[in-house]
C-alpha positions as CSV (number, residue, x, y, z in Angstrom):
1,M,-48.9,17.7,-11.0
2,T,-48.0,19.3,-14.3
3,Q,-44.1,20.2,-14.5
4,P,-44.1,24.1,-13.9
5,A,-43.0,25.2,-17.0
6,G,-39.3,24.3,-18.3
7,D,-38.2,20.9,-17.6
8,G,-38.7,20.1,-14.0
9,A,-35.9,19.7,-12.6
10,G,-35.2,19.5,-9.1
11,P,-38.3,20.0,-6.4
12,L,-40.4,22.5,-6.5
13,A,-39.0,25.9,-4.1
14,L,-42.3,27.0,-1.8
15,L,-41.5,30.4,-0.2
16,A,-43.9,30.7,2.8
17,G,-44.9,33.8,3.9
18,G,-48.0,33.5,7.2
19,G,-51.7,32.1,7.2
20,D,-53.0,28.8,6.4
21,F,-52.3,28.7,2.2
22,P,-48.7,27.7,2.4
23,V,-49.3,25.0,4.7
24,E,-52.6,24.4,2.2
25,L,-50.1,24.2,-1.1
26,T,-48.2,21.3,0.6
27,R,-50.4,19.1,1.9
28,I,-51.4,19.4,-2.0
29,L,-47.9,19.3,-3.9
30,V,-46.9,16.4,-1.0
31,G,-49.9,14.0,-1.6
32,R,-49.2,14.1,-5.1
33,G,-45.7,12.9,-4.3
34,E,-44.2,15.9,-5.7
35,S,-41.0,16.7,-4.2
36,L,-41.2,20.5,-2.4
37,F,-38.8,22.1,-0.5
38,V,-40.0,25.6,1.2
39,A,-38.1,28.4,2.7
40,A,-40.4,29.3,5.8
41,L,-40.0,33.0,6.7
42,E,-38.7,33.5,10.3
43,G,-41.3,35.3,12.3
44,V,-44.6,34.7,10.5
45,A,-44.1,30.9,9.1
46,D,-44.5,28.1,11.2
47,P,-41.4,25.2,10.2
48,V,-43.5,22.3,11.7
49,S,-46.7,22.9,9.7
50,F,-45.2,20.9,6.2
51,P,-45.4,17.8,6.6
52,G,-43.7,15.9,4.4
53,A,-41.4,19.0,2.6
54,D,-38.0,19.6,2.9
55,V,-37.8,22.8,5.2
56,R,-35.4,25.4,5.9
57,M,-36.7,28.8,8.2
58,L,-34.6,31.9,6.7
59,R,-35.2,35.6,7.7
60,L,-35.8,38.5,4.9
61,G,-32.2,39.7,4.9
62,Q,-31.2,36.0,4.2
63,V,-31.8,36.9,0.0
64,G,-28.3,36.0,-0.2
65,S,-28.7,32.1,1.4
66,L,-32.1,31.7,-0.4
67,L,-30.6,32.4,-3.6
68,D,-27.6,29.6,-3.0
69,E,-29.5,26.9,-1.0
70,L,-31.8,27.2,-4.3
71,Q,-29.0,27.0,-6.7
72,R,-27.6,23.8,-4.8
73,R,-30.4,22.3,-4.6
74,S,-31.0,23.3,-8.7
75,I,-33.6,24.5,-8.4
76,R,-35.2,26.7,-11.2
77,D,-39.3,27.1,-9.9
78,V,-40.2,29.0,-7.3
79,V,-44.0,29.9,-6.1
80,M,-44.7,32.7,-3.1
81,L,-47.3,32.3,-0.9
82,G,-48.3,33.5,2.3
83,G,-49.2,36.4,4.7
84,L,-46.6,39.1,5.0
85,P,-46.8,42.6,7.1
86,R,-45.1,45.1,4.6
87,P,-40.9,44.9,6.9
88,S,-39.1,48.5,6.6
89,F,-35.7,48.2,4.2
90,G,-33.9,49.1,7.6
91,A,-35.1,46.1,9.9
92,L,-33.9,43.4,6.9
93,R,-30.8,42.9,8.6
94,P,-28.8,41.3,5.5
95,E,-26.2,39.0,5.9
96,L,-22.7,39.4,4.4
97,A,-24.5,37.5,1.8
98,T,-27.1,39.7,0.5
99,L,-25.4,43.5,0.6
100,K,-24.7,43.2,-3.1
101,Y,-28.6,42.8,-3.2
102,L,-29.7,46.0,-0.7
103,P,-29.6,48.9,-4.4
104,Y,-32.0,47.2,-5.7
105,F,-34.2,46.3,-2.8
106,A,-33.9,49.8,-1.7
107,R,-35.3,50.9,-4.6
108,A,-38.1,48.5,-4.5
109,F,-39.2,49.9,-1.5
110,R,-40.0,52.8,-3.4
111,G,-43.0,52.3,-4.2
112,G,-46.6,50.8,-3.4
113,D,-46.7,46.9,-2.8
114,D,-47.6,46.7,-5.8
115,H,-44.0,47.9,-7.3
116,L,-42.2,46.0,-4.5
117,L,-43.8,42.5,-5.5
118,S,-43.0,43.5,-9.3
119,R,-39.3,44.0,-8.4
120,V,-39.4,40.7,-6.6
121,V,-40.9,38.6,-9.4
122,R,-38.3,40.7,-11.2
123,F,-35.6,40.3,-9.4
124,F,-36.0,36.0,-9.0
125,E,-36.9,35.7,-12.9
126,H,-33.5,38.5,-13.3
127,H,-31.5,35.1,-11.7
128,G,-32.6,32.6,-13.7
129,F,-36.0,31.3,-11.8
130,R,-38.9,31.1,-12.6
131,V,-42.1,32.6,-10.5
132,H,-45.8,30.9,-10.1
133,G,-49.0,32.0,-9.2
134,P,-50.1,29.3,-6.7
135,A,-53.3,28.5,-9.0
136,D,-51.2,27.8,-11.6
137,I,-49.5,25.5,-9.8
138,A,-53.1,23.9,-7.6
139,P,-55.9,25.1,-9.2
140,E,-58.1,23.9,-6.5
141,L,-56.3,26.7,-4.3
142,A,-58.6,28.9,-6.3
143,A,-62.7,29.4,-6.1
144,P,-64.1,27.6,-8.6
145,V,-67.5,28.6,-10.7
146,G,-70.5,28.5,-9.4
147,P,-71.3,28.0,-5.4
148,L,-68.9,26.3,-2.9
149,G,-71.9,25.4,-0.8
150,T,-75.7,24.1,-1.1
151,R,-77.2,28.0,-1.4
152,Q,-77.4,30.4,-4.4
153,A,-77.6,33.9,-5.5
154,T,-81.1,35.1,-5.9
155,E,-81.4,37.4,-9.5
156,A,-81.2,40.5,-7.5
157,Q,-78.1,40.2,-4.9
158,R,-76.5,38.2,-8.1
159,E,-77.6,42.1,-10.1
160,L,-76.1,43.4,-6.7
161,F,-72.3,41.7,-7.3
162,L,-72.2,42.3,-10.8
163,R,-72.4,45.9,-10.5
164,G,-69.6,45.4,-7.3
165,F,-67.8,43.4,-9.9
166,S,-68.0,46.6,-12.5
167,L,-67.3,49.1,-9.6
168,L,-63.6,47.0,-9.2
169,D,-62.8,47.7,-12.5
170,A,-63.4,51.5,-12.3
171,L,-61.4,51.7,-9.5
172,S,-58.0,49.7,-10.6
173,P,-56.1,52.5,-11.5
174,F,-56.5,54.1,-8.4
175,D,-54.8,50.4,-6.4
176,V,-57.7,51.3,-3.3
177,G,-58.4,47.4,-2.8
178,Q,-59.8,44.2,-3.6
179,A,-63.1,43.8,-2.7
180,A,-66.3,46.3,-1.8
181,I,-70.0,45.6,0.0
182,L,-72.9,46.9,-1.5
183,A,-76.5,46.6,-0.7
184,D,-80.0,47.9,-1.3
185,H,-78.6,49.4,-4.5
186,R,-75.8,51.3,-3.0
187,V,-72.3,50.8,-2.3
188,V,-71.7,50.6,1.3
189,A,-67.8,50.5,1.8
190,I,-64.8,49.9,-0.6
191,E,-61.4,48.1,0.8
192,A,-58.6,50.3,0.8
193,A,-55.0,50.1,3.3
194,E,-57.5,47.9,6.5
195,G,-57.9,44.9,4.1
196,T,-60.8,43.2,3.5
197,D,-62.0,41.6,6.9
198,A,-60.6,45.1,8.6
199,M,-63.5,46.3,6.2
200,I,-65.9,44.5,6.6
201,E,-65.7,44.8,10.4
202,R,-66.7,48.8,9.9
203,V,-70.0,47.8,8.4
204,A,-70.2,45.4,10.9
205,D,-69.9,48.0,13.1
206,L,-71.7,50.4,11.5
207,V,-74.8,48.2,11.4
208,A,-74.6,47.3,15.4
209,R,-74.4,51.5,15.9
210,R,-77.5,51.6,13.8
211,R,-75.5,54.0,11.3
212,L,-76.5,51.7,8.6
213,R,-79.2,49.4,8.5
214,L,-79.4,46.2,6.5
215,D,-82.2,44.2,5.3
216,K,-83.4,41.1,4.7
217,R,-79.5,40.5,4.6
218,D,-79.5,41.5,1.0
219,G,-75.1,43.0,1.2
220,V,-73.2,41.0,-0.6
221,L,-69.3,41.7,0.0
222,V,-67.4,41.1,-3.5
223,K,-63.9,40.1,-4.5
224,A,-61.2,40.7,-7.1
225,P,-58.1,41.2,-8.4
226,K,-57.4,44.6,-9.8
227,T,-56.8,45.0,-13.4
228,G,-53.1,44.0,-14.3
229,Q,-52.4,42.3,-10.7
230,D,-49.7,39.7,-11.0
231,L,-51.2,36.6,-9.5
232,R,-48.6,35.9,-9.1
233,V,-47.1,36.6,-5.7
234,D,-50.8,39.0,-5.2
235,M,-53.6,37.0,-5.9
236,P,-57.0,38.2,-3.2
237,A,-57.8,35.7,-1.2
238,I,-60.2,34.8,1.3
239,G,-60.8,32.6,4.4
240,P,-62.5,30.9,7.4
241,Q,-63.0,34.8,9.4
242,T,-64.5,36.5,6.2
243,L,-66.6,34.2,6.2
244,H,-67.7,35.3,10.2
245,N,-67.6,39.0,9.8
246,V,-69.6,38.4,6.8
247,A,-72.5,36.8,8.8
248,Q,-71.8,39.0,11.6
249,A,-72.1,42.2,10.0
250,G,-75.8,40.6,8.4
251,L,-74.4,40.0,5.3
252,A,-75.9,37.6,2.7
253,G,-72.7,36.4,1.1
254,I,-69.7,36.8,-1.3
255,A,-68.9,36.7,-5.0
256,L,-65.4,36.0,-6.3
257,K,-64.0,36.6,-9.5
258,A,-63.5,32.7,-10.6
259,G,-60.0,31.4,-11.1
260,Q,-58.6,34.4,-9.4
261,V,-59.4,34.6,-6.4
262,L,-57.7,31.9,-3.0
263,V,-60.1,30.2,-1.2
264,G,-57.8,27.0,0.0
265,D,-59.8,24.5,1.6
266,R,-63.0,24.8,-1.1
267,A,-65.9,22.1,0.5
268,G,-64.4,23.2,4.0
269,L,-65.0,26.8,2.6
270,G,-69.2,25.6,1.5
271,R,-69.9,23.7,4.9
272,L,-68.5,26.8,6.4
273,A,-70.9,29.3,4.5
274,D,-73.7,26.6,4.9
275,E,-73.7,26.5,8.3
276,L,-73.5,30.3,8.5
277,G,-76.4,30.6,6.1
278,L,-74.6,32.8,3.7
279,F,-74.0,32.0,-0.2
280,I,-70.5,31.6,-1.6
281,E,-70.0,32.2,-4.9
282,G,-67.5,31.7,-8.0
283,V,-68.1,33.9,-10.4
284,A,-65.9,33.9,-14.5
């Protein structure tokens, strides 16, 4: 790994939430022989899922202990990755060492997810840490340019998903989501608070109840970050379940902004797309 910005003193710290992406990043870095400390979030991350790394379980309310641990290890570079249900401020259960930071986080909770995440980044930067995006540390985690499997989009499908990217770009100021489904020259669904997979399932339900007809699997899912989104802590992602949902909904495939959407195991996702008869393509 090219060392993160700075002198690279000490290991990298991974602040790990749930899901496969923190595990995949650990596999990549340990495979490169990197020294990695994993602060695994209690209740969402499994401590046995990070072989080869030094792991410590921490609660959200143990920010003080986390800072002490990072400083003790001379760690200056951190990456945050993994799913985390938005907690209520009252559920933090702060330890004594964290109490002095509560006013800051109380203000951070007064806003949407973008506001909260940006405040988290500023908190670590204020304490002298460099926050890196997962794709900066391991570019192979993100969608490459071109197809991941053997199938490629048709010209009609390409025209459709380019229109979808234009739609997401236009919606960015409204902070409504990172994905949309288009079919038959029209917008079928736009992701809101429910998330990408729930949006796809909603479309599948419409198809099953014959409220929506998708001829010749011409529908496409597009996914991209919002304009100005901080990809260090809020990078869009898809996984195997997304592909299964897309196939279930009768869509033709998925288009992603290359380098800006996490896919994890590229080869595995490409093989699954082939098995399901889907195209999955990174678009510059």
